[in-house]
N, C-alpha and C positions, 0 to 999 in steps of 0.2 A: 257443332257450332262453327268449326273451321270451314266446313263445306258451305254453310250458309254465308259466312263472311266472304268466301271465295266468289260467290255470285255477285255480291255487292261490289267487291274489288274488280271483278271482270267487267261489269257494266260501267263502273267508274273509269276504268282504263279505256274501254271502247269509246265512251263519250269524250274523254280528254283527247284521245288521238283524232277523233272526228273533228273536234274543235280546232285542232292544229293542222287540219287538212291532210292527214296521212291517207294513203290509198286504202280503200275499204278492204281489200284482200289482206293487207298487213294488219289492219285494225282487227278484223275478224279472227285472224289466226292468233294474234296476241291474246285476245280475250278468251278464245277457246283453250289455249295452253294454260292460262291461269286456272280455269275451271278444272281442267284435266289433272293438273299437278296437285292442286290443293284438295281435290276430292279423292285422290288416290286411284284415279282411273288409269287403265292401261293406255299409254300414249299412242302406240301403234294402232291398236284396235279402235280407239276413240277417234283418231284422225281419219283412218281409212274407212271405218264402217259408219261413223256418225257425221263427222265434218264433211268428208268428201261425198257421202251419200246424200246428205241434206243439200249440199251445194249443187251436185249434178242433177238431183231430182228436180230442183227448182229450175235450173238452166234448161233441162230437157223439156219441161212442161211449158216454159215461157219463151223458148228460143224464137219461134215464129212470130209471136206477137210483139216482142221487143224489137226485133229486126224490122218488121213491117211498120210498126208504129213510128220508129225513128225515120224510116225512109219516107213515110207519108208526111211527117212533120217537116222534113227537109224539102220535099217537093213543094209543099204549100208555102214554106218560108222563102226559099230561094227564088221562086217564080214571082213572088209579090202577091200571090193569092191571099195569104193571111193578112197582109196589109190592106188589101181591098175589102175583105170581110170586116176587119177591125174598123176601117173608115166608115163603112156603111152602117154598122151597128152603132157607132158613135153618133152619126148623124140622126139616126132614128131615136136614140135614147138621150142624147145630149152630151155635151163635153164633160160634164161632171159625173157621168155614169160608168166610169171605167170599171170600178169594183162590181157594180151590178151586172154589167155585160159579161165579165169573166165568170162570176158566180153562177149566173143563169145558164151560160153555155156549159159549164162543168156539170150543173145539175141535170140538164137535158141529156148530155152524153152519158152520164153515169146511170141515170134512170133508164136509159135506152139499152143498158147492158154492157157498155164499154168499160173495161177494167181501169182501175186507177192509174196504172203504169201507162196505158195507151192514151188516156186523157192527158197526162202530163206531156207526152210527146206531141199530141195533136193540138192542145190548147196553148202551149207555151209560145209558138210563133205569133199567135193573135194577141196574147196577153202582153208580150214584150213590146209589140208595136204600140199598143194602147198606153202602156206605162211610159214609153219614150215620149209619145205625143203629149201626155198629161204631166210629164216631168215628175213622175212618182219614183222615189228611190226603189231600187231592185230588191232591197231587203224585205219588202212586203209581198213580193210576187209569189213566193212559194205558198204562203198561207192563203192568198187569194185564190190560187189555182186549186189547192187541195181541199179547202174547207168543205165544200158541198159533196164531192165524191167520197170523202172519208167520214162524214158525219151524217148529213141529211139523207143522202141516197144509200149509204152503206147500211144504215141501221134504223132510221126513223120512218121514212116514207113507206107506208104499206104498199105491197105489191112489187117492191124493188127486187130485181133478179140477183142481188148480191148473195155471196156465199153465207154471210153472216145472217141474212134474213131467212135463208133456207135451212140452216142447221137446226134451229129449234123445231121445225116441222116434223123431223124424224123422231123427236122425243115426246112431243106433246100432241101429235096428230092434228096440228093446226095447218093453216094455209099461209101464204106469203102476205095475206091481207089482215092477219090477226092483229087485234089491238089497234084498229084503224084510228079511233078517236085519239088515243094517247099518241100514236105516231104522228098524226097530222098536227096536233097542238105542239108537240116538241119540235117538229120540223119548222113550223112558223117561228117559234121562239129562237131556235138555233140559227136560222137564216137571218132573221132580223138582228139578233145580237152580234153575229159575225160581221154583218154589213155595217152596222153602226160603229163597231170597234175599229174595223179596218179604215173606215173613212175618218174616224177620229185620229188614228195614227198618221194618216196621210196629211191631215191638217196640221198636226203637231210637227211632223217632219218639215213641212214647208215653212212653218214659223221658225224653225231652227236653221233655215237656210240650206236644207238638204235637197239634192237634185238627182235625177236619173243619171246613172253612169253605166255605160255598157261594160260587160265583163271583158277581160283581156282576150283579144283575138276574135271578138264577136262583131259581126257586120250586120247591122239592123237597118232595113229599108224604112225611111221616114214616111209617115202618112201623106206627106206632100207629094210623094211619088204618084199617088192616084190622080191628082189634078194635072200632073205633068205627063200623064199617059204612059207611065212606066210599069203599070200593073195590068193584068188581064181585065176584060170587061167584068162587070159585077156578076153576070150570069155564069161566066166561066170560073170565077172565083168560088162560087157556091157549089158548082156542079159536082166536084169530087166528094164533098161532104154529104150532099143529097144522095149520091150513089151509095156512099158508105152506110148511111142510116136506113135507106130504103132496102138495100140488100140484107143488112143485118137483121132488121125486123122481119122481112119477108122469109128469109131462110129459117129463122127460129120459129116462126108461126106456121110454116107450111111443111117443114121437114123435121126429122128427129136427129139431125146433126147436132152434136154438142155445141153449146154457145161459144166456146173458145174457137172452134173451127169455123163457125158461122161468122164470127168477127174477122178471122184470118182471111176467109174468102172475100168478104166485103171490103176489107182493107186492101187486098191485092187488086180488086177491081177499081177501087178509088185511086190507087197509085197509077194504074194503067191509064185511067181517064185523065188524071192530072198530067202525066207525061205526054199524052197525045195533045191535050189542049194547050200545054205550055211548052211544046217542043222548040219553039223559036226563042224562048226565054231561058231555057235550061240546057246545060250539058248533061243529058240524061245519064250517061254512064258515070260521070263524076258525082252527080247528086245521089244516085242510087248507091254507089260505092261508099261515099262519105256517110250517108245515112245509115247503111248497114254497119259500118265501122263504129259509129257513135252508139248505135243501139246495142251492139254486142259488148261494147265497153261498159255500158250501164248494166247490162245483164250480168256480167262477171262481178261487178261491184255488189249488186243486189244478191246474187247467188252466194257470195261470200258471207254476207251477214246472215243468210238462211243457214249456212253451215254452222256458224256460231250458235244460232238458235237451236240447232239439232243437238249440239254438244251439251248445251245448257239443259235441254229437255231430258237428256239421258243421264244427267248427273244424280247421284243419291241425294244431294242437298235439295235439288229441285223437287224430287219426289216427296221428300219430307215436308217441304213448304206447301205443296199442293194438297197433300193429305191433310195437313193441319187446317188449311183454309176451308176445304170442302166439308170438314167435320166440325166446323165451328158450331157451338151450341147457341145459336142466335136466330132471330127472325129470318126465314128463308130468303126474303127479298134483300135484307141487309147482307146476309151471307153471300148471295149471288153478286151483289154490287161490289163488295170488297174483293171477293175471290177472283172474279173475272178480271178486274182491273189490275190486281197484283200480278196474276199469271201473265196477262197481256203485256204488262210493263216489262217484266223480266225477259220475255221472248221478243217483244216488239211486234206482236201479232195478235190482232183482235180475234181472228178465227181460231188461233191456238188457245187463247184464253177461254173462249166460248166452248170449244170442243172438249177441252180437258175438264172444265167444270161440269158441263152437262153429261159427259161420260161417266162421272162419278155421282152426280146429284140429280140427273135428269129424271130418272125413274121415281126417285123420292119426291121430287117436286110435282111430277105428273099425278102421283097418288095422293097428294095433299088436297086440302079443300079449296086451294086458291084457283081462281079462274085461269084456265090454260091460255086463252087469248091474251090476257093481261101479262102472264108469265112470259109468253113468247116475246112480246114487245119490250118488256122491261129488261130481260137478259140480253136481247139484241142491242138495245140502246146502251146498256152497260158496257158492251164490248167495244164501243166506239170512243171510250174515254182515254185512259192512260196507255193505250197501245201506241199512241203517237209519241213515242220516245225518239231521241236522235238516231237510234239504231234501227228504227222501223223502216222497212223496205221502201214504202212509198215516199218517205221523206228523203231517203238516200237517193232514189231515182230522180225526184224532182229537182234536188239541188245539183245533181250531176248534169241534168239537161240545161238548167238555167245558168250553170257555171257560177253558182253562188256558194257561200260558205255557211255551214250550219251555225257557226258562231254569230253570223249576221242575221240569219233568218229564223232561227229556232224560237226566239222569244215570242214571236207573233204566232208561230205554229202552235206553241204550247198553250197559249191562251185560247185560240180559236178551235184547235183540233183535239185538245185534252181537257182543259178546265171547263170550257163551255159545254161540251157533250156530257161530261161527268155530272155537271149541275143539272142538265136535262134528264139524266138517268135518275137522279134523286127526285126530281119533280115527277117523273114517270111513276116512280114507286108511290108517291103521295097520291097521284091521280088514281092509280090502280087500287090503292087501299080504300079510297072513299067511293069506289064503285064506278069511276069513269073509265070506260074501256073502249 
């Protein structure tokens, strides 16, 4: 019982310190020590073999993409290209379409195979220019950027290249397009619900007299700079993104290079194109150096929280919780829905919750009389619910990039990225039960 209480206490400690804007490395270490000491784990072994291994493993895997993503975002932001893109999209869709522009851009990038972290780096310069122009409070920017990549594209849309959509294929023998009808219906509901909710919150904020306020030390180019000729031509603004998407798709479809390296190659090419096109507007050395520094800072913060997750996953209490959850004597769909969300909430990882549950129950579900395509889509959507905790890596990164506080942004993230997808998962269970697949 003490061990289980330690997990609750550790997560409460982590959330409290995040709320108070402590550095993520300190937050993660404090949470890990609570778990280690109250579970009777060996401190030296747990820190060296679990915390440090979890941290270094994530940092090693994501080093290139974090650094390149931050440099790309810096090149696009400092050159004014992001402002040019934002201005063009606003003219095409209308002044009141800020949320729609950001959500659609995130959806396209995510469905194209770009990871959540890289989308945050790439999309933020465009989103912040739009938010400034529309005078929307920054507290809504994280939810607007993250909602499509971590819900619709991560788990609902059939064919998505996300890890969460691919994990069930190894257990059920399905494809990434399994449960297409359920996925499309839930995607539409999720997108529309988030869009309406965020616009409602914008309207409410304006009625309360709230305005856009740049974060401390943040220099944002106004959209009026486009009319003043301070930004590149519209063709030059879009060129690096076109290069990025074309190369990313081309490499993945024509070679066997892993997707992460395909994105890294495409990102490098896009950065080079941007530096060449915008050389008269940038101090290339300074932009690249500052971008790399910012990206590696975010990488350390995110890697730290992954170290905390590794300690939690290795604790005896966590093992007891997961064993009890996967052995629940209930309807398989209800068991999956509850178990995946509880595990994902503890670790702050949707892939973790899905992997652990299917590792224990995947074969049992596959041998049941339930439709495998339906199971694939239901468990996938279930993983996109309560993984969106304050200590979830995607939320940590996006707040780091936006220079915002979880205390200000998380309320909106919780509604759009946790409550709404969880409700979609329940609806997916209902659709599957009545034979809509």
